[in-house]
N, C-alpha and C positions, 0 to 999 in steps of 0.2 A: 277374259284376257288371261293368257297363260304365259308366265315368265319362263325364262330359260331354265331356272332352277326346278321348275315343275315338270319339265318335259321328261318323258319316259327314258330311262337309261336302256341302252342296248343290253339284251340278255347276256349274261356272262356265265360260262361254264363253271367258274369257281364258285358261283353263288348257287349252283345246283339247278339252274333252269336254262342252261345253254344247250342242252341236248334233248333230242326227241321232238316229236310233233306236238302241236298245241293240244290235240286230243289226248295224247299220252300224258301230258302234263296235267290236263284237266282230270284225268282218271286218278293220277297220283294225288292231286290236291284233295279229291274226295276222301281219300284214305287218311291224310295227315291233317289237313286244315279244318275239315268239317266234322270231325269225330265228336267234338264236344257239343256244338250246337245241334248236331244231327241226332243226338240221343236225348235231347231235352224233352221230346214228347213223352218219354217214359214217366216223367214226374212233374212237369210244369203245370198242366191243367189239374192234375191230381192234387197238388198242394193248394189250389184255389178252392176246391170243393170237398176234399176228403174229410171224413169225420175225425181222422187222426191229426189233421193239420191244425196248428195253433191259431192262425188267422184265416178262417174259412168263411165262406158265405153260403147261404142256402141255395140249393140247386133249383132255382126258379128260372123260367124262360128269360126274364129280364136280366138276371145276373149272368146266365150263360152267354147271352148275346153281348152283354157288356164286357165280360172277360175276353171273349173271342175278339171283340173290337180292339181291346187293349193289346192283345197278342199280335194282331195283324199290324197295327200301327207301330208297335215296338220293333217288330222285325223290319218294317219298311223304313222308319225314320232312323233307327240306331244302326242297324246292320247295313241296309242298302244305301241310305243317303250318307250317314256320317262316315262309316268306315270305307265302304266300297267306292263311293263317289268322291270323297274328300280326303280323309286321313291317309288312305293308301297312296295318295299322290306325294306324300312327304316321305320318300324313301331315301335312305342313306346309301348311295351306290347300289341300289337294289335290295338293301336290307331294311326290315321294319322292326317294330318293337319300341318300347318306351325309352330304353337306353340309346338305341339308334336314333330316335327322335331327339333326345337330349343333345346328341353329338351334332345335330344340325343347328342348334341355337348358337348364334354368333357370340363371340367373347364380349364381355362387358368390362370396360376400363382396362382393356388389354389382357384380361385374365379369364381363362375358361371357367374357373370356379368363383367368379366374381358376382354370383347371384345368390345371396344368402337365404332367399326364400325358395326360389325355383329348384335349386339343386337338392335340398333335403326333401322337397315335395316329390320329386321324381324318384329319389332313392326309396322313399316310403311306398310309392306306387309299385316300384319293382319288387320291394319286399313283400307287398300284399300278393303278388303273383305266385309266390311260393306257397302262400296259404291256399290259393286257388288250385295249385298243383297237388296239394295234399287232399283237398276236399273232393275234387272232381273224380279221381279214381274210386274213392270210397262210395260216394253217392251214386255214381253211374253204375258200377258193378252191382251194388246192393239193390238198386231199383230194378235191374234186369232179373236178378236171381229171385226177387220177391214174387215174380210171376209163378213160381212153384206153388205158393200157397193158394193161388187161384185154381190150380189143378187139383190139389188135395191139401186140406188144412193140416193133415198129419205131417206134411213136409216142412211146416214152419220152423221147427227146431233146427233143421239143417241149413237154414238160409245164412245165418251168420258164419258158421264154420266153413261152408262152401265159399262164401264171399272172401273170407280170409285166405283160403287155399288158392283161389284164383289170383288174388292180389300178390301173394307170395310168389307164385309161379311167374307172374308178369314181371316182377322186379328181379327175379333170378335170371331171366333171359336177357336182361338189359346189357350185360357185358358182351353179348354176341353182336350187338349193334342192331340198328333198325333196317339195314340194307337187306338182310336175308329174308325178313318177313314183310318188308315194305311192299314187295311186288304183289302180295295178296291183299293188302289193305284196301286198295282202290276197288277191285272187283267185289270184295265183301261189302263195302259201303254202298256200291251200286245196288246189290241185293237188298241191303237194308232200306235204302230210300225207295226202291220199288215196293218193298213190303209196306212201308209207311203209306204209300200212295194207294195200294190195293186195299188196305184195311180201311182207309178213310173214305174211298169212293163209295163203297157199299152203303155206309151210313148216310152220306150226303145225298145219294140218289133217293133214299127213303124220306129225306127231309131237306130238300134243297133251300127251304126258307132260311137256313142257317147263314146263307150268304148275305143276308141283310146286315150281319155284324160288320161288314166292310165299312159301313157308314160310321163316321166318328161320333155321330149323335148318340149312339148306344153307349159309347164310353163315357160321354158327358152325363147322360142320364144315370149311368151306373154310379158315378161319383155323387150325383145329386141325391140319389135314393139312399145310398149306404153311408154317405158322409165320411166321417173319419175312418170308420172301419173299411170303407171302400178304398181309401188311400193306402191302408196297410196291405191290401191285396197286391199292390204293386211289388211288395217284397216277394211274392210268389210268381207274379207275372214275369219278373225280371229273369227267372230261370230259363225263359225261352231265348234269351239273347246272351247268355253267359259265355258263349264262344266267340263273341264279337272281337274281343281283344286279340284272340288267337289268330284271326284272319290277318291282322296287321303284323303280328309277331312272326308268322310263318311265311310272309311274303317273299323273303329271300330264297326260299327253297324252290319256288315254282314260277315266280313272276306275277305281275299284277293281272295281266289279261286272262291266264288260265283260271285264276281264283275267281275273277268276276264272272266268267262264262259258266263255270261249274255252278255258281250260285244261281244264276238266272235260268239255266237250262234244266237243272235237276234239284238242287237243294231247296231253294225257296219254294217252288211249286209243291214238292213232296211234303215239306213241313206244313204249309198252309192246308193242303188236302187232309193231312192227318189231324191237325188241330181242329179244323172245321168238322171233320168226321167225328172226333170225340165230342165236340159241342152238339152236333146233330143227334148223336146217340143219347147224350144227357137230356136233351129235350124230350125224347120219347121214353127214356128209362132213367129217372133221377137216381135210382139205387146204384147205378154204375159209377157214381162219384167215388166209391171206395178205391177203384183203380180204373180210371177211364180208358187208359191205353189198352190194357188186357181185356177190357170189356168188349172191345172191337173184334177180338180174336175168336174165331169159331173153336169149339171144343176140340175138334180133330187136329187143329193146327197149333194148339197151345204150346206143346213141347218144342216143335220146330221153331216157332217164333221166339220162345225163350232162348233157344240156342243161338239164333241169329242176333237177338238183342244183346246177349252176353258177349258175343264176338264184337259187336259194334261198340259196346262200352269199354271193352279192353282196348280197342283201337283208339277211342276217345281218350282213355287214360294214357296210352302211349304218347299221344300228341302232347299232352301236358307235361309228362315226364321228360320227353325230349326237349320241350321248351324250357324246363327248369335247368337242364344241362347247358343249353345255349346261353341262357340268361346269366348263369354262373360264370361261364367262360368270358362273356362280355364284361361282367363286373370285375373279374380278376385282371383282365387286360387294361381296363380303365382305372384300376387302382382302388376300387371300392370293395374288394373282397380278398381275403388271404389266398395264397397259392394252394391249389388243390391238385389232385391227380387227374389229369386230362388224358384219356385214352382215345386215340383215333381208331375207329372201328372199320374204316373204309379207306382203301388206297386211292379211290377215284374221287370221293367227295370229302372235302376237308370239314364240312359242317356236321358230319356224323361222328359224334363223340359220346363218350361214356365217362361219368364222374362217379366213382364208387362212393365217396363220402356223401354226396347229395342223394344218390340212389338209396343207400341204406337208411339215411335220415328220413326220406320220404316214405319208405316202407314202414318203419316203426311208427311214424305219425299216422299213416293210413290205417294200419291195423288197430292202433289205439282209438281212432275215431269210430271205426266199425264196432269195436267191443264196447265203447262208451255209449253210443247212441242206439245201435241195434236195428234201426229202421231208417229208410230213406226220408220219411216224413220228419222224424226227429233230427236227422242230420241236415235237412233243409233249413233248419233254424240257424245253422252256421254258414249257410251258403248265400252269397249275394253281396255281402258287405265288402269283401275283398275285391271282387271284379268290378263293382260299381264305383268303388273308390279309385281304382286304377283308370277306369273309363273317364272319370271327371278330371283326373290329373292329365291324362292324354289330351283332353280338350284344351286345357290351359296351355300346355307346352306347344300344341299345334297352333294356337293363337299367337304365341310368341314367335314361332317360326314364320308364319305367313305375314306377320307385320314387320318383323325386324330383318328376316333373311330375304323373303320374297317381296317386301316393300308394298304389301297390299294397303290401300287407303283404309282408314278406320270405318268409313261409311260402308265398305264392303266386308270388312272382317268382323266388326262388332255384331251385326245381325246373325252371322253364322255362330259366333260364340254364344249369343243368347239362346239361339235355337238348340244347340247341342247341350248347353248347361241346363236348359229347361228339363230335358229328359234325364240327364246325369244326376242332377240334384234331387229330382223327384224320386228316382229309384234309390239313391243312396239314403235319403231321408226315410223312405218307407222301410228300408232294410235296417236302419239304425234302431227301429223299434224292437228288433230282435235282441238288442242288448238287454232288454228287460225280461227276456225269456230264459234266463239262466246262463250257464257256462257256454252253451251252444253258440249264442250270438257273439260271445267274446273270443271264441276259439280262433277265428282267422286274424283278429286284431292282435291277439297275444302272439301268434306265430309270426305275423308280420312285424310286430314290434321287436321281437327277438332278433330277426334277421336285420332289421333297420339299425338296431343298436350295434350289431356286429359290423355292418357296413360303414356306419359313420365313425365308429371307434377305430376301425382299421385305417380309414382315410385320414382321420385327424392324427392318429399315432404315427403313420408313415410320414405325414407332413412335418410333425415335430422331430422325428428321427432325421429326416432329410435336412431340416434347419440346423440341427445339432452338428451333423457331419459337415455341412457346408461352412458353418462358422469355424470349425476346427480344421478345415481343409487347407492344404497348401496349394497356392496357384501352380498350375502345371509348368509354366515357364520357369519359375524359380527352381522347381525340382530338376528340370532339364539342365539348367545352368549348374546346379550343384553336382550332378553326376559327371558333368564335363570337367568341373574343377577338381573333384575328388578322385577322379580316375579309378572308379570302383572296378574290381575284378569282374570280368564277364565270362560266364560259362556257356557252353554250347547248348543250343536248343531254343525253343520258343516258350514264353510264359504269357498267359492271358490273364489280365487282372480285370475283374468286373467292377464297373464304376457307374454310380448313379448320376454323376455330374461330369460331362466330358471336358469341362474347362478346369477341373481341379484334379489334383493327384489323389488317386484312390487311397484311403486310409490303410487298406491291406498292403499296398505297395510300400508305404512308409514303414509299416511294421516289419515287413520282409527285409528291407534294407537295414533297419535298425538292429535286427537280431542276427541276420545272416551275412551282412556286409558284402554281398555279391549281387550281381544282376545277370539275367540271361542275355545272350548276345542279341536277342530280338524280343522286344516287349510289345504287347498289344493291349491297349487300354480300351476295353469294350463297354459300350453303353447300349442298353436296350431301351428304345423309346416306343411307347404305345401311342398310336395315332387314333384320332377320332373318326376313322373310316373303317368299314368292315375288313378290308384286306389291302395290303400294300403289295403291288406286283413285284416280282423278284428283281426286275431290272432297276427298281427304285429303292430296294431294301437296304442296301449297304452303302455307306459313305466312308472313305478311307483318306486320312491325312497323314502324310509322312512328316513327323516332327523332327527327324534327324536322329543320329546316334542310335539307330536301330529301334527307335520308338515310333509306333504307329497308333494313331487315334482312330478308332472305328466306332461308328454309330450305326446300329441296326434298327430298322423301323418295322413294326408289325401292327396290323390292324386288330380291332377288338374281337374279330372272329378267328384269329390265328393264335397259335401257340409258339412261343419263341423256341428256337433250337440253335444253340451256340455252335456245335460242330458243323452244321450246314452253313452258318454264317462264315466260319473260318474257311470252309471250302471255297466259298464265293470270293474270299479275299485273296486267293492265290493270283488272280489276274492283276492285282494291284501291287504285286511284288512281295507279298508276305509269304515267307516259307512256312508251310504247315504240313505236319505229318501227324496222323492220328495217334500213333503209338509213342511219340516223343514230346508232344506238347503238354505242358502242365497248366492247370487252371487254378488260380488263387481266388479264394472267396473269404469275405469277412463274416464272422459269426458274432453278432452282438448279444451281450448279456444285458438285459434291460433292468434298470433300477428305477424306482418310482419316487425318489425324494428330490428330484430336480425342480427346475423353475418353469417347465413347459406348461402352457395354459390348458391343462387338462385336469379334471378332478382325479383324486387319488384312486377311486374305484375304476375309473375309465383307464387310467394308466396300468392298473393291475390286470384289467381285462385285455388290454392290448399286449401286455407282456405274455399273458397266458396264450392268446391266439398266436403270437409270434413263435412261441416254443412249439406249438402243435401244428403250425402250417407245414405244408409239404416242403421239404428241404429244397433249397435253390439248386442243388446238384441234380436232383431228379427233374425238377420243373424245367430247367434249361437244357435238359438232355445231355448233361456232362458225363463222361465215362468215370465212374466212381474211383477207379484205381489211378486216375490222373489228376485228382483234385487235392489241393492243400487248403485247409481252413485255418485261419488265424483269428483268435478271439480278441474281443475288446469290450470293455464295459461302457455303457451309455446311461447316464443319469438323466432321465426325462423330467 
């Protein structure tokens, strides 16, 4: 039974999937959505058998068949069943991802933030995705370039410098946007998936018995034979599904149907053929465990395959970097992250953005990881914890959505929860063993914890600041009565006062009257509200109330995939009778100086961190698109 909430939304051009044929969208999805999971054959099987791997098993026929069975059922149950068949049905007006899923959770006790456990859990899951965004480019590009040492061992010293150079080039071109290079992503990934298929078919033809691994009995026997060590191998097997969360997060770019069709028609078959090809080759040549993927490549084709693999890993990295930009924009709009510089790189697609602060932070972290670990096998020790943690959190939030929003009965929802958590908990527990392998296992948790601390501190600090301002605020009606009684002198022009509470008088307006003793003949009290939907259509964006005496109350609503722009809001207010001219309108903003000795329910260190973040956040002038030469800032001290 499908409820109305689960029905497919009509494709919308604003979401990036309203133009072009299904085939064109499928081709584009290959380039953006499947880059991460599509490059996993470079290192997934290798980490199960390679002598350099921390938790490896011997390359025996039983182990090869067992690992291949685990890979097959992981791709089937986690990617195909969980994400493509179920989780992707939970779209927020076409958009996916863990924050978009959170926005679908109904309010509790009348409050959006009234869930003391679920909200921090989701924020931590979102924070872990930044760790994934750092590790994926590093391990993907490094694993591709490592093919050079298969061609000549003398080339090993150039692997790390070359990887760093490719990563630096990748991050340098981000400011140009993905639109220019996006057209070639799809065709390149088609070449990549065809390469995977061709390399795997030859080995399978020579040993077709490898298809016995489709039976789950080989996975069961693998665990029975290897016991606890076999369980730890799940920490390597999980590398074959690390792009699963990206399928959901990137749904808004292409729509549900093209992503599903691309998976079943090309990606899933190509991955299985290559994985089973690697397994078939290992049965005949156990020595190939050093690098099972490149062991499939004939000597004459080694350099071309390395070049194709490097292009594919750059594309995979691009998808994660773009995802980090989108996640940051959503977090800013939902109030969980400080203001950052959001540059729109396309006039046609609002979703194509570039955030310099995030870009350079990811670059520094990626280069640091490559220099620290030096090989994909060592870096794999840091991979898996972040993505499996987020997968488990997605399952929990999905369960809340289907039971509380879609009203599924428990007899229908609980078995699904148990099935998904069986895989999620198993993979996470196996990856948790990496915490004993040194700093590598802790790397994603450290990065995620830093981002989580910033997000929760910003959210808590803004709530405390809002409460302080609200408590000290003067009701708007009292202010309107006062200006009528006092007959303040009115000067020509329009003044826009930014306000966080539309029912209260903006503190900056009170300061202006107190010090200047005058008012403009037209006052606009503007509040920007962030909605828990991806986009608010322009016809529903602005609400205007004429309060009399030349005072207008304006509320502008934006979705979490949009960036507010005050001048465009003022332009749309003209039809409501507001006189607006770009060169004569003044904008008044408050600039708070935060002190940490107040009574707000925050620890002293967290208050200090919030004050530091506030000082270094992008100025409201730039974030709201205000013309700098028309802005007046008035300062005030706030003791939190």
